[in-house]
N, C-alpha and C positions, 0 to 999 in steps of 0.2 A: 504493500500500500504506500509506504513512504517513497519508494522509487517511482511509482506511478504518479503520485501527487506532486512530488518535488517540494523543496523548501519545507520539509517536514522532519520533525524530531521524533525519534522512537525512545520512549521512556518506560523502563520496567516499573510496574506498579509497586513491586516490593521495595524499590529505592525511594519512592516518594510518599509511601503510605502514611508516614509520620509527619509529613509536612502539611502546612495549611496553604492551599492553592488559592491565591487571590489575584494573580496577574491576569490582565485581559488577554484572551485568546480568541482569535476569529473562529477557529475550527478545532474541535477535539474529537478524536476517535478512540473508542474503548474496545480493545480486542481481547477476547477471553474465551476459555473453553467452557462447554456445558458439562456440569457434574450433576448426575441424578435428576435431570430435567430442570435444573436451576443453575445458579452461578456460584462460584467459589465465594466463601465469606469475605475474603480479602478484597475481592472485586466490589462487592456490595458496600463494604466499608469505604473503599476509595471513592465510589460514586457519590456517597453522602458528603464527601469533602469538597465536592464541586459547587456547593451551595453559595459560597462567597466569591467564586470566580466569575468574571464577566466573559461570556462567550456567545457567539452568534449562531453557531451551528454545531450540534452534537450528534454524532452517529455511533452506532455500535455494531460490532461483528462478533458473532459467536461461532466458534468451531465446534463441531460435533461428529459423532460416529455415524449416526443415522438421522436423528430428529432433535432439534434444539429445545424441545420441551417448552417450558414457560419462561425460559431465560430472558428473551427480549422483552417480554411483557413485564417481567420483574424490574428490569432496568428502567423501562418506561415509568413504572409506578414509583420507583425510588426517586427518579428525577422530578416527577410531578410534585412529590412531597417537598422537594427542595426548591420548588419554584422554577424548575427548568423543564425544557421540552426536548424529548428525543425526536429529532427531525427525520432520521433514517435508521433502519436496523436490518441486518442481513445475517444469514447463516451460511457457513461454508462447511461442506462435508470433508473430513480429514480421516486418516486412519485412527481408529480407537486405540486407547492405551490402557483401559482398565483391566489389567491382567487377572484380577481375582474372578472376573466373570467370563473372560474369553481370551483366546490366544490372538496375537497380532495377525493381521492379514498377510497373505503371501506378498512378496516384494512386487510382483507385477500388478497386483490389485492396489497396493499402496501407490504405485506410480500413476495408475489411472486417476486416483483421487488427487494426487499432487497436480497433475496436468489440468484436471477439471477446476481445481482451486485457483490456479493461475488465471484461467479464463474468467472465473467469477470475480477475482480481484480487479481485473481490468474493467469489468462491467460496473462494479461498485465505485471504483475510482472516478469514472466518468460522471456518475450520479453525484458524488461528493463535490467534484470540481464545479459543477453547476449549481451546487447548494439546493438540490431538489429534495422534496419530502417523499420518502419511500420507506414504508415499514412492512417487512415481511413477517407479519404476526398474524397467525391464523386464530380462529375462534377457539380451536382446541388448545392452542398455545396459551391463550388468555385464561382458559379454565385451569390449566396446569400451574399457573403462577402461584397458587396457594402452597406449592411444594417448598417454597423458599424457607419458611419457618422450620418445617420438619427437617429439611436438608441441613440447615445451619445447626440444628440441635444435635444431629446424629454424627456429623462429620468429625469433629475434633477427637473423639475417643475411638474411632475406628482403628487407630494405630495400635490399639491393644492386641490386635491380631498379627502385628508385624514381628518378625524374629530373624535372626541370622544363623545360617548353618556353619559347618566347620570350615567353609572356604573363606570366611571373613579374615582379611589380613590387616585389619586396623588402619586402613589408609585414610579414613575420615572424609572421603569424598561425599558420602551421604549427608554428613553434617554440613558441608560447604554448599551443596546444591539446594538444600531446603530453603524455600523462599520465605518461610516464617520462623526460622530458627527453632524448629520443633525437635531437632535432634541434638543431643550432646554425647560426646564420647566419654564413656565411663569404663576405666580399666581396659581400654582398647576396643570396646564394643559400643555400638550405637544404642542409645536409650531414647525412646520417643516420649515426648512430654505432654501428649494429649491436647495439642492445639493444631492437629493435622488438618490440611486442606484436601487430602486425598489426590494430590497431583501425581504421586508415585514417582517423582523425580529420583528419590533415593533408591528405589527398586530398579528403575530402568537404567540408571547411570552407574550402578555398582559394577566395577570392573571385574569382579570375581563372581558375579551373578549369585551373590550370597544372601541377599535379603529376600525373604518370603512372606507371604500373607497366608496364614494358616498352612494348609497343605495344597491349596488351590493353584499356586503359582509354580510349584516344583516341576521342573522339566519343560516349562513354557519359555519360548524365546522372548527376549525383551524387545521393546520398540524404542528407536531413536530416530527422529527426523534426520534424514541424511544430509540436510543443509545446516544442521546445528552440530557444533563440536563441544566437547567438554569445557573448553576455555570460555565458550559463550555462556554456558550455564554458570560457570564460576564467576 
């Protein structure tokens, strides 16, 4: 999106979540993944911080495995409460990464989704450049927006099911890639602190494939976007 729009800064939410955003901005795009039909708590928290910032055009893009659930509707509702309006909202299908529920797609199927996503990005960028109003929110999506509260209540302690097998070499990468500092190394092993977002970065970026969720992830391949390297995550 940044390349297509030009003159655009990409800012990781985890780096500005503790800042108060007050600077005037002509256009702001919020890009995030769909978790359990809703949005990650850190994203909802960030959107609430936009209340004091002056901006003319806000759009959102949710990436999802199959269906964006009520994510865009939730963003719309949060912004409305903060006195803002979501002018445009879109969903982009990407390879799913929730390993406790399913294995990653084969590489060729992943590539099909990457190719399709690139086309969708060009389409979205044209709409944003022209500051058009365009919301891809279905009636079903609006009905699913009630999932936000339940989602936020259940996510943080789902990490109780995480553990490491004998392959753990105490490298600490899991601690470093966690966007909410939910992991601390104790006696050379990761300990989860129950404020998890369920992004599974720790699981997918473990170089020894050591982190597991119950027994569901044992033997399953991990997923990493081929355009993203570990240094980007760090």
